[in-house]
C-alpha positions as CSV (number, residue, x, y, z in Angstrom):
1,M,95.8,36.2,104.9
2,A,94.0,39.6,104.9
3,N,97.0,41.3,106.5
4,N,99.3,40.3,103.7
5,S,96.9,40.9,100.7
6,F,97.0,44.1,98.7
7,I,94.8,45.8,96.2
8,S,95.9,48.1,93.3
9,V,94.6,51.6,93.3
10,E,95.0,54.0,90.3
11,I,95.6,57.5,91.3
12,M,95.0,60.5,88.9
13,S,97.2,63.3,90.1
14,K,98.1,66.7,88.7
15,L,101.8,67.1,88.1
16,T,102.4,70.1,90.3
17,T,105.2,69.0,92.7
18,L,108.8,68.9,91.7
19,A,112.2,67.9,93.1
20,F,115.9,67.7,92.2
21,L,118.4,64.9,91.7
22,D,122.1,65.4,91.7
23,F,121.8,69.2,91.9
24,N,124.2,71.2,94.1
25,Q,122.8,73.9,96.4
26,Q,123.6,76.7,94.0
27,Q,121.9,75.0,91.1
28,Q,118.8,74.4,93.3
29,Q,118.7,78.1,94.4
30,D,119.1,79.3,90.8
31,F,116.2,77.1,89.8
32,Y,114.1,78.4,92.8
33,S,114.7,82.0,91.7
34,I,113.7,81.4,88.1
35,L,110.6,79.5,89.3
36,I,109.5,82.4,91.4
37,L,110.0,84.8,88.5
38,S,107.9,82.4,86.3
39,T,104.8,82.4,88.5
40,Q,102.7,84.6,86.4
41,G,103.3,82.6,83.2
42,L,102.6,79.2,84.7
43,D,99.2,77.5,84.4
44,E,99.7,75.6,87.7
45,E,101.2,76.5,91.0
46,W,104.3,74.4,91.4
47,E,105.7,73.3,94.7
48,I,109.2,72.1,95.5
49,V,109.2,69.0,97.7
50,D,111.3,66.0,98.6
51,K,112.1,63.5,95.8
52,T,110.0,60.8,97.4
53,L,106.9,63.1,97.1
54,A,107.5,64.7,93.8
55,T,105.6,64.0,90.6
56,V,108.3,65.7,88.5
57,I,112.0,65.2,89.1
58,F,114.7,67.3,87.4
59,V,117.8,65.2,87.0
60,H,121.2,66.9,86.6
61,Y,122.3,65.1,83.4
62,D,125.7,64.8,81.9
63,E,127.2,62.8,79.1
64,T,128.4,60.1,81.5
65,I,124.9,58.8,82.2
66,T,124.0,55.7,80.2
67,Q,120.7,54.5,79.1
68,S,120.7,51.8,81.7
69,Q,121.5,54.3,84.5
70,W,118.6,56.5,83.3
71,E,116.3,53.5,83.4
72,E,117.5,52.7,87.0
73,I,116.5,56.2,88.0
74,E,113.1,55.8,86.4
75,A,112.7,52.5,88.3
76,A,113.7,54.2,91.6
77,Y,111.0,56.9,91.2
78,P,108.1,55.2,89.4
79,M,105.6,57.9,90.5
80,A,107.5,60.7,88.9
81,K,108.2,62.1,85.4
82,L,111.9,62.7,84.9
83,V,113.3,65.8,83.2
84,A,116.9,65.8,82.0
85,Y,118.5,69.1,83.1
86,S,121.4,69.3,80.7
87,E,123.8,71.7,79.0
88,N,123.5,69.6,75.8
89,L,120.8,67.5,74.1
90,A,120.5,64.3,75.9
91,H,122.2,61.4,74.1
92,I,119.9,58.9,75.6
93,E,116.1,58.5,75.2
94,T,114.3,60.9,77.4
95,Q,110.8,62.4,77.1
96,W,111.6,65.7,78.7
97,T,114.7,67.9,78.5
98,L,115.5,71.4,79.9
99,L,118.6,72.9,78.4
100,T,120.8,75.3,80.3
101,K,124.2,77.0,80.0
102,T,127.2,76.2,82.3
103,N,126.7,77.7,85.8
104,K,123.6,79.5,84.6
105,P,119.9,79.1,85.6
106,P,117.4,78.0,83.0
107,L,115.8,80.5,80.7
108,R,112.5,81.6,82.2
109,S,110.6,81.2,78.9
110,E,111.9,77.6,78.5
111,L,111.0,76.7,82.1
112,I,107.5,78.1,81.7
113,R,107.0,76.3,78.4
114,L,108.2,73.0,79.8
115,L,106.2,73.1,83.0
116,N,103.0,74.1,81.3
117,Q,103.5,71.3,78.8
118,I,104.1,68.7,81.6
119,G,101.4,70.1,83.8
120,A,98.8,69.6,81.1
121,E,99.2,65.9,81.5
122,N,97.8,63.6,84.1
123,L,99.9,61.0,85.8
124,N,98.4,57.5,86.1
125,V,100.1,55.7,89.0
126,N,99.4,52.2,90.2
127,V,99.9,52.1,94.0
128,K,99.7,48.9,96.0
129,V,98.1,49.4,99.4
130,N,96.9,47.0,102.2
131,E,93.3,46.2,101.6
132,K,92.5,46.8,105.3
133,L,93.6,50.5,105.0
134,S,91.2,53.2,104.1
135,V,92.6,54.9,101.0
136,K,91.7,58.5,100.4
137,V,92.8,59.9,97.0
138,S,92.9,63.6,96.4
139,E,93.8,65.5,93.2
140,K,96.9,67.0,94.8
141,P,99.2,65.0,97.0
142,S,99.4,66.1,100.6
143,I,102.9,67.3,101.5
144,V,104.6,67.1,104.9
145,E,105.8,70.6,105.6
146,E,109.2,69.5,106.8
147,T,110.0,67.7,103.6
148,A,109.3,70.9,101.6
149,K,112.0,72.7,103.5
150,I,115.4,72.4,102.1
151,S,117.5,73.7,105.1
152,S,118.4,77.3,104.5
153,K,117.4,76.7,100.9
154,S,114.0,78.3,101.3
155,P,113.4,80.4,98.2
156,F,112.9,83.4,100.3
157,F,115.3,85.4,102.6
158,L,113.7,86.3,105.9
159,S,115.9,88.6,108.0
160,E,113.9,87.8,111.1
161,H,115.5,84.4,111.2
162,Y,119.0,85.8,111.6
163,F,121.2,88.1,113.7
164,L,120.5,90.8,111.0
165,S,117.1,91.4,112.5
166,I,118.6,92.4,115.8
167,V,120.7,95.1,114.1
168,Q,117.7,96.3,112.2
169,N,115.6,96.4,115.4
170,S,118.4,98.4,117.1
171,L,118.4,100.9,114.2
172,Q,114.6,101.3,114.2
173,S,114.3,101.7,118.0
174,G,117.5,103.6,118.6
175,N,118.3,101.4,121.5
176,T,121.9,100.3,122.4
177,Y,122.2,96.6,122.6
178,R,124.8,94.1,123.9
179,C,124.6,90.9,121.9
180,K,126.3,88.0,123.7
181,F,127.2,85.0,121.6
182,Q,129.1,81.7,122.0
183,D,132.7,81.7,123.5
184,N,131.7,84.8,125.5
185,I,131.9,87.1,122.4
186,S,130.0,90.3,122.9
187,L,129.0,92.7,120.2
188,Y,127.7,96.2,121.1
189,L,125.3,98.1,118.8
190,L,125.1,101.9,118.9
191,P,122.5,102.9,116.3
192,K,122.6,106.6,117.1
193,Q,126.3,106.8,116.4
194,N,126.0,104.3,113.5
195,C,128.7,102.1,114.8
196,Y,129.4,99.0,116.8
197,F,132.1,97.5,119.1
198,C,133.4,94.0,119.0
199,S,136.6,92.3,119.9
200,A,136.3,89.9,117.0
201,E,136.9,90.8,113.4
202,I,134.0,90.8,111.1
203,V,135.3,87.8,109.2
204,D,135.1,85.9,112.4
205,L,131.4,86.6,113.0
206,Y,130.1,84.2,110.3
207,A,128.6,81.9,112.9
208,L,126.9,84.8,114.6
209,F,125.3,86.0,111.3
210,L,123.7,82.6,110.8
211,T,122.4,82.3,114.3
212,H,118.6,82.7,115.1
213,P,117.9,85.7,117.3
214,D,116.4,83.4,120.0
215,K,119.9,81.9,120.5
216,I,121.5,85.3,121.1
217,E,121.4,87.0,124.6
218,I,120.3,90.6,124.1
219,T,120.7,93.2,126.8
220,M,119.7,96.9,126.5
221,M,122.4,99.1,127.9
222,S,122.8,102.6,129.3
223,E,125.6,104.9,128.0
224,K,127.4,104.6,131.3
225,E,127.4,100.8,131.2
226,L,128.5,100.8,127.6
227,K,131.6,103.0,128.3
228,Q,132.7,100.6,131.0
229,Q,132.5,97.5,128.7
230,V,133.9,98.8,125.5
231,K,137.1,100.2,126.8
232,G,140.0,99.4,124.5
233,L,137.7,98.3,121.6
234,K,137.9,100.0,118.2
235,T,134.8,101.8,116.8
236,K,133.5,100.0,113.7
237,A,131.0,101.0,111.0
238,L,127.5,99.7,111.5
239,N,126.9,99.7,107.7
240,D,129.7,97.2,107.4
241,L,128.0,94.9,109.8
242,L,124.7,95.2,108.0
243,W,126.4,94.5,104.6
244,H,128.3,91.4,105.7
245,S,125.5,89.9,107.8
246,T,123.1,90.3,104.9
247,V,125.4,88.8,102.3
248,T,126.2,85.9,104.6
249,V,122.6,84.8,105.0
250,S,121.1,85.9,101.7
251,K,122.5,82.9,99.9
252,G,121.0,83.9,96.5
253,R,117.4,84.2,97.7
254,F,114.7,86.7,97.1
255,M,113.8,88.9,100.0
256,K,110.2,88.1,101.1
257,S,109.1,91.7,100.5
258,H,110.8,92.0,97.1
259,D,108.8,91.8,93.9
260,P,111.2,90.0,91.4
261,E,109.5,91.9,88.5
262,Q,110.2,95.3,90.2
263,N,112.6,97.5,88.3
264,V,115.4,99.0,90.4
265,R,118.5,101.1,90.3
266,L,121.3,102.1,92.7
267,K,120.9,105.5,94.4
268,Y,124.4,105.3,95.7
269,W,127.3,102.9,95.4
270,P,128.2,100.8,98.5
271,D,131.6,101.3,100.1
272,I,134.4,100.1,97.7
273,S,135.5,97.5,100.2
274,Q,132.0,96.0,100.1
275,V,131.9,96.0,96.3
276,S,135.3,94.4,96.0
277,S,134.5,91.6,98.4
278,N,133.1,89.7,95.4
279,K,134.5,90.1,91.9
280,S,130.9,89.9,90.5
281,Y,129.7,92.9,92.5
282,L,131.7,95.6,90.5
283,P,129.9,95.0,87.1
284,I,126.6,94.5,88.9
285,A,127.0,97.8,90.7
286,S,128.1,99.6,87.6
287,F,125.1,98.3,85.6
288,M,122.6,99.0,88.4
289,S,123.8,102.6,88.7
290,N,123.4,103.2,85.0
291,N,120.2,101.2,84.2
292,I,116.7,100.5,85.3
293,A,116.0,96.7,85.4
294,N,114.7,93.9,87.5
295,V,117.1,91.4,89.0
296,I,116.8,88.8,86.2
297,K,117.6,91.3,83.5
298,I,120.6,92.5,85.6
299,S,121.9,89.0,85.7
300,Q,121.4,88.5,82.0
301,H,122.9,91.8,80.9
302,T,126.0,91.6,83.2
303,G,126.6,87.9,82.7
304,Q,126.8,87.4,86.5
305,K,125.1,84.7,88.5
306,L,121.5,85.5,89.6
307,S,122.5,84.5,93.1
308,D,125.3,87.2,93.2
309,V,122.8,89.8,91.8
310,L,120.3,88.9,94.6
311,D,122.9,89.0,97.3
312,F,124.2,92.3,96.1
313,H,120.6,93.7,95.7
314,N,119.6,92.5,99.2
315,A,122.6,94.0,100.9
316,C,122.2,97.3,99.1
317,N,118.5,97.3,99.9
318,V,119.1,96.7,103.6
319,L,121.5,99.7,103.5
320,G,118.8,101.9,101.7
321,L,120.8,102.2,98.5
322,V,118.2,100.7,96.2
323,D,115.5,102.8,94.5
324,T,112.5,101.1,93.0
325,M,111.5,102.5,89.7
326,T,107.8,102.9,88.6
327,D,108.3,105.6,86.0
328,L,110.1,104.0,83.0
329,S,109.9,107.0,80.8
330,I,113.7,107.6,80.9
331,D,115.4,106.2,77.8
332,L,118.7,108.2,77.8
333,K,121.4,105.9,76.7
334,V,124.6,106.6,78.7
335,N,127.6,104.4,79.3
336,T,129.6,106.0,82.1
337,N,132.5,104.7,84.2
338,R,131.1,104.8,87.7
339,A,134.4,104.1,89.5
340,Q,134.6,107.8,90.7
341,Y,131.1,107.8,92.1
342,Y,131.5,105.6,95.2
343,N,129.0,106.6,97.9
344,Q,127.8,109.5,95.8
345,P,124.2,110.2,94.6
346,I,123.6,109.0,91.1
347,P,122.1,111.7,89.0
348,S,118.8,110.7,87.3
349,T,120.2,111.7,84.0
350,L,122.5,108.7,84.1
351,C,119.7,106.3,84.3
352,L,118.5,104.3,81.3
353,E,115.8,101.7,80.8
354,V,116.8,98.2,79.9
355,A,114.8,96.9,77.0
356,A,112.8,93.8,77.7
């Protein structure tokens, strides 16, 4: 009898863990980015976890959801508060709603207001547990680390997890490397000549860019060995490899070392072929060359996705094209067509501060 009997335990828990329901990867990453930018304004430290562990779940809401379907979601996650993440006011009865625009992340001010309001509440949860078990209740739920990871959806971009770190290491050390990958594809890095050799085209190296360095065979080579192995291969620009490998793995995430509140500008334009690889990059590049702003303001003023701004910023930063601005005394208002300035220094007189 004892094995089958249960007792009811009431848990008082702070609402500081959140998750997503029916969000696509891009929507989740946009939300991550705004959450990181909102840290200083939040009363609590919020953690993104698996839905089964969350005390707050943001539900991607559209007009097809009925009241009964919403109640079914509530029943499926009885320990969580549900927030309707919607482009329009919810047409069903919901306690919490966060409005957003189509394909845009939520406004930082609205997210801060909502999370602080929810976080001020306590969640009373009745949990049935076997009476033979020892129940330990803490203020904050313990989180299994693996469930907090959402594949490559970590809110931060760490180059050391990717092939990019090998290229950066080669540049820093000055060593020539042969990088051997699957299907016997070899790539040769020549940092002193700022070039590389590879039989495969850069568009075919996507899998390599996503590979952890531990899975790549790296050999340091002499100049004599190199000449023997790269016969017949065309010289290619190392900057192009840096750009594409960064954009491939950035995936709209903040670089770990990047302060999202830091105001930046472009010192130089990237190569035109790099800018034209994504139609969003041209207005981003133009704005960043003429304005001082942080990434969130760049997204707002250009009307481009925050994920595209972050990818462009990260790639430019890896190439050394980004200047961090600490002196915001410049207020000259200039609107200049930058098309003729590719790969040229940007005069300081063309820089203007973006109003908050």
